[in-house]
C-alpha positions as a Markdown table, in Angstrom:
| # | Residue | x | y | z |
|---|---|---|---|---|
| 1 | Met | -22.4 | -18.4 | 67.7 |
| 2 | Gln | -21.1 | -16.4 | 70.7 |
| 3 | Ile | -22.0 | -12.8 | 71.0 |
| 4 | Gln | -20.1 | -10.3 | 73.2 |
| 5 | Ile | -21.5 | -6.8 | 73.6 |
| 6 | Asn | -19.3 | -3.9 | 74.8 |
| 7 | Thr | -20.5 | -0.4 | 75.6 |
| 8 | Asp | -18.8 | 2.8 | 76.7 |
| 9 | Asn | -19.7 | 4.6 | 79.9 |
| 10 | Asn | -22.1 | 6.9 | 78.0 |
| 11 | Ile | -24.6 | 4.2 | 77.0 |
| 12 | Ser | -27.5 | 3.7 | 79.3 |
| 13 | Gly | -29.8 | 0.7 | 79.8 |
| 14 | Gln | -27.1 | -1.7 | 79.1 |
| 15 | His | -28.9 | -5.0 | 80.0 |
| 16 | Ala | -32.1 | -4.3 | 78.0 |
| 17 | Leu | -30.0 | -2.9 | 75.2 |
| 18 | Ala | -27.7 | -5.9 | 75.1 |
| 19 | Gln | -30.7 | -8.2 | 74.9 |
| 20 | Asn | -32.2 | -6.2 | 72.1 |
| 21 | Val | -28.9 | -6.1 | 70.1 |
| 22 | Glu | -28.4 | -9.9 | 70.6 |
| 23 | Asp | -31.9 | -10.6 | 69.4 |
| 24 | Ile | -31.3 | -8.5 | 66.2 |
| 25 | Leu | -28.0 | -10.2 | 65.5 |
| 26 | Arg | -29.3 | -13.7 | 66.1 |
| 27 | Ser | -32.3 | -13.0 | 63.8 |
| 28 | Asp | -30.4 | -11.3 | 61.0 |
| 29 | Leu | -27.2 | -13.5 | 61.0 |
| 30 | Asn | -28.8 | -16.8 | 61.9 |
| 31 | Arg | -28.3 | -18.3 | 58.4 |
| 32 | Phe | -24.6 | -17.8 | 58.8 |
| 33 | Ser | -24.4 | -19.3 | 62.3 |
| 34 | Asp | -22.6 | -22.4 | 61.0 |
| 35 | Gln | -19.7 | -20.3 | 59.8 |
| 36 | Ile | -19.6 | -17.6 | 62.6 |
| 37 | Thr | -17.8 | -18.5 | 65.8 |
| 38 | Arg | -18.0 | -15.1 | 67.5 |
| 39 | Ile | -19.5 | -11.7 | 67.2 |
| 40 | Glu | -18.2 | -8.7 | 69.0 |
| 41 | Val | -20.3 | -5.6 | 69.2 |
| 42 | His | -18.9 | -2.2 | 70.4 |
| 43 | Leu | -21.4 | 0.5 | 71.1 |
| 44 | Ser | -20.5 | 4.0 | 71.9 |
| 45 | Asp | -21.7 | 7.6 | 72.1 |
| 46 | Glu | -18.9 | 9.5 | 70.7 |
| 47 | Asn | -20.0 | 12.9 | 71.9 |
| 48 | Ser | -21.1 | 11.6 | 75.3 |
| 49 | Ser | -24.4 | 12.4 | 77.0 |
| 50 | Ala | -23.2 | 15.9 | 77.8 |
| 51 | Lys | -23.2 | 17.0 | 74.2 |
| 52 | Ser | -25.7 | 16.5 | 71.5 |
| 53 | Gly | -24.9 | 15.9 | 67.9 |
| 54 | Ser | -26.3 | 14.2 | 65.0 |
| 55 | Lys | -25.1 | 10.7 | 64.2 |
| 56 | Asp | -22.8 | 10.5 | 67.2 |
| 57 | Lys | -23.9 | 6.9 | 68.2 |
| 58 | Arg | -21.6 | 4.2 | 66.8 |
| 59 | Cys | -21.9 | 0.5 | 66.3 |
| 60 | Leu | -18.9 | -1.5 | 65.4 |
| 61 | Leu | -19.5 | -5.2 | 64.5 |
| 62 | Glu | -16.7 | -7.7 | 64.3 |
| 63 | Val | -17.5 | -11.2 | 63.1 |
| 64 | Arg | -15.1 | -14.0 | 63.4 |
| 65 | Leu | -15.6 | -16.8 | 60.9 |
| 66 | Ala | -14.2 | -20.3 | 61.6 |
| 67 | Gly | -10.5 | -20.4 | 60.7 |
| 68 | Glu | -10.6 | -16.9 | 59.2 |
| 69 | Arg | -9.6 | -13.3 | 60.0 |
| 70 | Pro | -12.3 | -11.2 | 61.6 |
| 71 | Ile | -14.4 | -9.0 | 59.3 |
| 72 | Ala | -16.0 | -5.7 | 60.5 |
| 73 | Thr | -18.6 | -3.1 | 59.7 |
| 74 | Ser | -19.1 | 0.2 | 61.5 |
| 75 | Gln | -22.0 | 2.6 | 61.4 |
| 76 | His | -22.8 | 6.0 | 62.9 |
| 77 | Ala | -26.4 | 7.1 | 63.5 |
| 78 | Glu | -28.6 | 9.3 | 65.6 |
| 79 | Thr | -29.6 | 6.4 | 67.8 |
| 80 | Ile | -27.9 | 3.1 | 68.9 |
| 81 | Gly | -30.8 | 1.1 | 67.4 |
| 82 | Glu | -30.3 | 2.7 | 64.0 |
| 83 | Ala | -26.6 | 2.2 | 64.2 |
| 84 | Val | -27.0 | -1.5 | 65.1 |
| 85 | Thr | -29.6 | -2.2 | 62.4 |
| 86 | Thr | -27.6 | -0.6 | 59.7 |
| 87 | Ala | -24.3 | -2.1 | 60.7 |
| 88 | Thr | -26.0 | -5.5 | 60.8 |
| 89 | Glu | -27.5 | -5.0 | 57.3 |
| 90 | Gln | -24.0 | -4.1 | 56.1 |
| 91 | Met | -22.6 | -7.3 | 57.8 |
| 92 | Val | -25.2 | -9.5 | 56.0 |
| 93 | His | -24.1 | -8.1 | 52.7 |
| 94 | Leu | -20.4 | -8.5 | 53.5 |
| 95 | Leu | -21.0 | -12.1 | 54.7 |
| 96 | Glu | -23.0 | -12.9 | 51.5 |
| 97 | Thr | -20.1 | -11.6 | 49.5 |
| 98 | Glu | -17.3 | -13.3 | 51.5 |
| 99 | Leu | -19.0 | -16.6 | 51.8 |
| 100 | Gly | -20.3 | -16.5 | 48.3 |
| 101 | Lys | -16.7 | -16.2 | 47.0 |
| 102 | Arg | -15.9 | -19.4 | 48.9 |
| 103 | Gly | -19.1 | -21.2 | 47.9 |
| 104 | Lys | -20.3 | -21.5 | 51.5 |
| 105 | Lys | -23.5 | -19.4 | 51.4 |
């Protein structure tokens, strides 16, 4: 399971953040690792650091299953951590549904 993390220029602490995000994904999506070939994570601060606003941090998760089209979830939150956690929870439910339909859970 390959994980690629992309951030915009408004996200700070990229190395530590990337490690934390990877740890969350590996922990929460580990049971699907046989079916997942790649995970792409896109983190952004949509209002930039110059402006404040609620729920302006975004996490877009795109999971590629072997031989299938990618599936994605997206979440806005007040912090990157909240956005990642919620988007990952959504992805778990989506994978359970998609793989359950195919009998691959």
